[in-house]
DRENROSE-40031 format. One line per 10 residues: number of its first residue (from 1); their letters; for each residue y negated, x, z negated of C-alpha. Coordinates in steps of 0.02 Angstrom, whole numbers. Example, Ala and Ser with C-alpha at 12.3 -4.5 7.8 and 13.67 -1.06 7.14 Angstrom:
// DRENROSE-40031
1 = AS = 225,615,-390 ~ 53,684,-357
This chain:
// DRENROSE-40031
1 = MHSLKRTMGA = 797,-457,1341 ~ 962,-417,1254 ~ 974,-495,1083 ~ 904,-394,937 ~ 917,-442,755 ~ 778,-429,628 ~ 840,-317,488 ~ 772,-224,340 ~ 924,-109,320 ~ 851,59,266
11 = SALAMLGFLA = 912,230,318 ~ 892,377,203 ~ 804,473,340 ~ 711,340,436 ~ 552,412,364 ~ 372,443,402 ~ 296,612,375 ~ 164,643,245 ~ 46,785,204 ~ 125,953,233
21 = TAAAPTGAAI = -29,1027,148 ~ -179,939,77 ~ -345,983,-2 ~ -397,920,-172 ~ -428,732,-166 ~ -605,665,-170 ~ -553,512,-267 ~ -419,460,-388 ~ -280,335,-384 ~ -297,182,-492
31 = PARTGQAAQP = -221,228,-661 ~ -51,154,-696 ~ -24,32,-836 ~ 104,82,-965 ~ 277,76,-887 ~ 209,47,-712 ~ 195,160,-562 ~ 23,225,-511 ~ -70,121,-385 ~ -125,184,-212
41 = PEVSCGWPAV = -306,240,-205 ~ -444,131,-138 ~ -502,181,36 ~ -664,144,127 ~ -598,117,303 ~ -446,58,399 ~ -292,163,442 ~ -352,315,342 ~ -199,426,366 ~ -109,480,525
51 = VRPGRLNFAF = 66,552,520 ~ 121,660,665 ~ 165,843,691 ~ 8,947,698 ~ -81,825,584 ~ 24,770,434 ~ 202,833,452 ~ 317,777,313 ~ 488,698,281 ~ 574,720,449
61 = PETNATYWIM = 449,634,566 ~ 483,606,751 ~ 377,710,872 ~ 369,567,998 ~ 297,443,873 ~ 136,421,775 ~ 117,327,611 ~ -43,254,537 ~ -51,208,352 ~ -161,81,264
71 = PYHLREGEQL = -152,65,73 ~ -184,-111,9 ~ -221,-203,-154 ~ -203,-392,-141 ~ -236,-513,-282 ~ -170,-690,-289 ~ -233,-789,-140 ~ -293,-636,-43 ~ -219,-575,120 ~ -243,-434,246
81 = VAQGTYPSAR = -253,-481,429 ~ -218,-360,573 ~ -281,-418,742 ~ -227,-306,885 ~ -164,-279,1061 ~ 15,-238,1103 ~ 18,-54,1155 ~ 86,15,1317 ~ 229,106,1233 ~ 416,107,1203
91 = FMSLTSYNIK = 405,30,1029 ~ 285,-27,894 ~ 305,-108,724 ~ 211,-157,567 ~ 300,-129,401 ~ 248,-156,221 ~ 304,-39,80 ~ 284,-48,-107 ~ 197,86,-210 ~ 359,186,-219
101 = AAPIDSLADH = 374,185,-29 ~ 521,64,-23 ~ 516,-63,120 ~ 465,-242,84 ~ 454,-327,253 ~ 432,-284,437 ~ 398,-351,611 ~ 449,-257,767 ~ 354,-279,929 ~ 468,-412,1004
111 = QISASSGSKN = 460,-515,843 ~ 269,-530,844 ~ 212,-691,928 ~ 63,-675,1043 ~ -104,-758,1005 ~ -155,-914,1098 ~ -189,-873,1281 ~ -91,-709,1270 ~ 88,-654,1303 ~ 196,-523,1220
121 = PFAVADAGTD = 251,-390,1346 ~ 392,-337,1228 ~ 464,-513,1232 ~ 428,-596,1401 ~ 439,-529,1578 ~ 285,-619,1645 ~ 160,-548,1521 ~ 59,-459,1656 ~ -37,-298,1631 ~ -206,-358,1565
131 = PAQHRFSVTL = -227,-298,1384 ~ -349,-441,1353 ~ -200,-558,1372 ~ -88,-456,1256 ~ -167,-501,1089 ~ -83,-536,922 ~ -128,-571,741 ~ -17,-527,593 ~ -51,-575,412 ~ 3,-469,263
141 = KPGVAAGSGN = 21,-590,118 ~ 81,-583,-63 ~ 184,-722,-136 ~ 295,-752,16 ~ 474,-703,50 ~ 519,-562,169 ~ 571,-630,338 ~ 461,-784,325 ~ 412,-772,508 ~ 257,-847,588
151 = NTIAATTGNA = 181,-672,606 ~ 178,-654,417 ~ 233,-496,325 ~ 269,-503,139 ~ 154,-388,41 ~ 251,-396,-122 ~ 431,-395,-178 ~ 510,-542,-267 ~ 374,-660,-205 ~ 250,-585,-330
161 = ASGSGFLVLR = 79,-667,-318 ~ -14,-500,-312 ~ 22,-317,-285 ~ -14,-152,-200 ~ 71,-52,-65 ~ 56,21,109 ~ 50,-58,281 ~ 117,60,414 ~ 93,47,602 ~ 219,143,709
171 = IYVPNNASDP = 204,179,895 ~ 340,272,989 ~ 324,352,1162 ~ 157,287,1227 ~ 155,272,1416 ~ 13,398,1417 ~ 76,539,1306 ~ -102,597,1271 ~ -150,429,1195 ~ -44,396,1039
181 = TGGVPLPALS = -112,219,1016 ~ -36,164,1182 ~ -200,135,1272 ~ -269,7,1149 ~ -376,13,992 ~ -292,16,822 ~ -275,-161,752 ~ -436,-223,674 ~ -414,-258,488 ~ -498,-391,381
191 = KQDKDGSTST = -470,-452,204 ~ -472,-638,170 ~ -510,-700,-5 ~ -431,-855,-82 ~ -595,-950,-56 ~ -579,-923,132 ~ -714,-791,149 ~ -674,-640,258 ~ -732,-459,249 ~ -701,-339,391
201 = IDTCPDAGSA = -632,-163,365 ~ -700,-39,490 ~ -571,77,566 ~ -592,256,508 ~ -693,351,640 ~ -567,493,642 ~ -414,421,559 ~ -310,551,470 ~ -441,688,472 ~ -555,682,320
211 = QGQAGPLAGF = -473,531,241 ~ -294,582,274 ~ -296,765,224 ~ -442,781,103 ~ -467,605,40 ~ -398,513,-112 ~ -240,464,-20 ~ -186,647,-14 ~ -182,670,-201 ~ -88,510,-228
221 = LRQLVKENAP = 45,553,-100 ~ 63,729,-170 ~ 104,654,-337 ~ 221,529,-257 ~ 316,674,-178 ~ 330,768,-342 ~ 400,617,-431 ~ 520,556,-299 ~ 568,703,-188 ~ 594,858,-294
231 = PGGFEGCGKS = 664,1015,-212 ~ 844,984,-167 ~ 816,796,-170 ~ 893,773,1 ~ 1078,754,-33 ~ 1155,806,131 ~ 1262,734,270 ~ 1438,681,225 ~ 1542,834,184 ~ 1463,942,320
241 = TANAPAFALP = 1385,1108,274 ~ 1278,1232,369 ~ 1431,1344,390 ~ 1540,1199,450 ~ 1419,1077,531 ~ 1470,902,585 ~ 1366,745,611 ~ 1385,615,474 ~ 1288,477,389 ~ 1162,539,259
251 = NKAAGYFPNP = 1235,536,84 ~ 1083,455,6 ~ 1035,280,61 ~ 854,279,4 ~ 702,378,55 ~ 518,379,90 ~ 448,246,205 ~ 611,206,296 ~ 598,133,470 ~ 704,-27,467
261 = YNKYLCTPIA = 744,-11,652 ~ 819,165,650 ~ 984,234,587 ~ 1034,417,581 ~ 1170,547,585 ~ 1130,719,517 ~ 1201,892,491 ~ 1134,1052,415 ~ 1136,1210,520 ~ 1109,1393,475
271 = YEPGRVAVIR = 1021,1526,579 ~ 1101,1690,624 ~ 1025,1812,749 ~ 1105,1796,919 ~ 1186,1628,876 ~ 1148,1457,948 ~ 1201,1280,900 ~ 1274,1177,1042 ~ 1275,988,1031 ~ 1364,877,1159
281 = GKAPTFPNTS = 1399,692,1182 ~ 1381,540,1293 ~ 1203,474,1307 ~ 1167,291,1269 ~ 1062,201,1399 ~ 880,165,1360 ~ 726,88,1444 ~ 634,236,1519 ~ 458,172,1495 ~ 387,344,1538
291 = EGQSVLTKTQ = 450,308,1715 ~ 382,130,1718 ~ 540,40,1662 ~ 516,-114,1553 ~ 579,-122,1374 ~ 656,-288,1428 ~ 782,-194,1536 ~ 958,-220,1470 ~ 1007,-56,1389 ~ 1114,2,1243
301 = LRYWSLCQNQ = 972,67,1132 ~ 784,50,1131 ~ 767,235,1089 ~ 867,387,1036 ~ 828,569,1001 ~ 887,732,923 ~ 769,826,807 ~ 776,993,719 ~ 697,989,546 ~ 676,1105,398
311 = WQLPYPVSSC = 782,1071,243 ~ 648,1110,116 ~ 498,1016,52 ~ 398,944,132 ~ 543,920,258 ~ 438,946,415 ~ 503,925,592 ~ 510,1079,703 ~ 556,1007,873 ~ 632,851,953
321 = AADFQTALDK = 706,799,1119 ~ 696,613,1154 ~ 808,517,1271 ~ 687,531,1417 ~ 669,719,1387 ~ 856,751,1391 ~ 950,820,1542 ~ 1114,731,1584 ~ 1262,784,1690 ~ 1345,675,1822
331 = DGRYTFVVSA = 1448,587,1687 ~ 1295,542,1583 ~ 1330,673,1450 ~ 1203,786,1366 ~ 1210,966,1307 ~ 1080,1027,1182 ~ 1056,1208,1134 ~ 960,1240,973 ~ 902,1419,952 ~ 759,1534,914
341 = PEDRPANATA = 659,1573,1072 ~ 727,1750,1080 ~ 905,1683,1071 ~ 886,1554,1209 ~ 1019,1586,1342 ~ 948,1604,1517 ~ 1055,1458,1577 ~ 995,1339,1440 ~ 884,1245,1563 ~ 867,1070,1632
351 = DNKVTWISWG = 923,1134,1803 ~ 1089,1174,1720 ~ 1093,1004,1632 ~ 1053,1085,1465 ~ 910,1034,1349 ~ 841,1170,1238 ~ 770,1133,1064 ~ 672,1264,968 ~ 747,1312,801 ~ 580,1329,713
361 = PTDVTGMLLF = 570,1438,557 ~ 731,1538,540 ~ 714,1579,355 ~ 766,1404,297 ~ 917,1295,329 ~ 894,1178,476 ~ 931,992,478 ~ 977,904,640 ~ 945,717,647 ~ 1016,603,782
371 = RNMLPAEDFP = 916,440,792 ~ 971,270,858 ~ 845,128,870 ~ 874,-58,897 ~ 1048,-65,973 ~ 1097,-209,1086 ~ 1220,-328,1005 ~ 1348,-287,1138 ~ 1339,-98,1105 ~ 1468,-67,967
381 = NAVQNVPLGA = 1451,123,969 ~ 1279,135,886 ~ 1251,227,722 ~ 1200,59,648 ~ 1381,1,661 ~ 1456,148,564 ~ 1515,86,392 ~ 1445,179,244 ~ 1560,323,198 ~ 1663,307,357
391 = DPAATMGPYL = 1700,436,490 ~ 1574,398,628 ~ 1699,451,762 ~ 1798,291,738 ~ 1645,185,780 ~ 1548,292,901 ~ 1686,368,1007 ~ 1613,472,1149 ~ 1436,430,1090 ~ 1461,534,933
401 = PTITYCTKDQ = 1371,702,951 ~ 1482,852,917 ~ 1418,1022,864 ~ 1481,1200,870 ~ 1408,1373,851 ~ 1412,1494,997 ~ 1340,1665,1031 ~ 1198,1681,1152 ~ 1306,1794,1261 ~ 1453,1673,1263
411 = FAKGGPDACP = 1342,1531,1320 ~ 1250,1638,1447 ~ 1415,1693,1527 ~ 1512,1529,1527 ~ 1397,1387,1476 ~ 1450,1261,1343 ~ 1633,1264,1395 ~ 1642,1446,1340 ~ 1595,1399,1161 ~ 1722,1362,1025
421 = TPS = 1787,1184,1020 ~ 1708,1084,877 ~ 1828,1059,733
């Protein structure tokens, strides 16, 4: 496997989604002490909230990923243990966040050592295909430093002896698209007390249904949104505007539940009847696990995608095209057309090496996000290598996506070459 570094560098938009709408909570968060942030609510079962479009769609989520959230409260000497099976999927990770949704520590799939008698299919080529031999155990523990290793994730910042937060499980592109867990059960959770006793936490029977949308977690997260993501809180993409779009690094370097393994470019776009947005660039290579390729295959990125989102709270995603869903020409270049369905040119099809992305609601400004995940060390053109505040073109070269507006008729008559050259 090409070398990958463990990093907690956070992107402003490497976010989960949370609660587009939610009913009144059935329980309350633990009251905050004076000068302290409110604590996450207690929950009665494991992984009580599921983030994915169609369930909980918030804060620019990825349509080809699912996120499970577990609030935790750990006193000195306590720890939370997650015992699971590596999924059949492109990517998975476990990440801890504090009560303000800032990252504390994380382990990606290839960094999680297998249990005795098992092998990690994200790390070794001879792991086989038997899930019973793909087991792992990860401990979430307060009082330890981030990056401690040994399948331990820090539960608190600054080595605090106790604290609260969220443990988030991410799974991208399961081999079976209809099974978001990647063909395995969610990790079994248990809480270990300082005296060595253990109590199991049953997995929610329908994670994200009653607990996620109508339970106490909903009210807490609604308040979290109000306090930390007011309308207009997203600060844009470089100097680009909806009238003059161009992909740039996000201006704000913090956000909700950032994924440490993703970095982004973004640009706003504005709808006009009869107009389409055309995005072109050279596609990085990736392990096409949907076609049976191993994640151990030497490629430039583990994953990349382009998503159309809505630039208004709760910042939901409208549509995405992942690497494996993107048509490429003979030179390995992509052409995306983003439009309302009625404005889709007849030649915006995969047969014509064009990938169409639905605009979504046309009464709000759109926000395009270009994701890069886990670049190989010998791939210098990844978003991760763009210095803060710099022009991404200098780093990314032909891998930088360009964007221009075009009329539906122009594209239909002459394809992307008939559209204005991006400035």
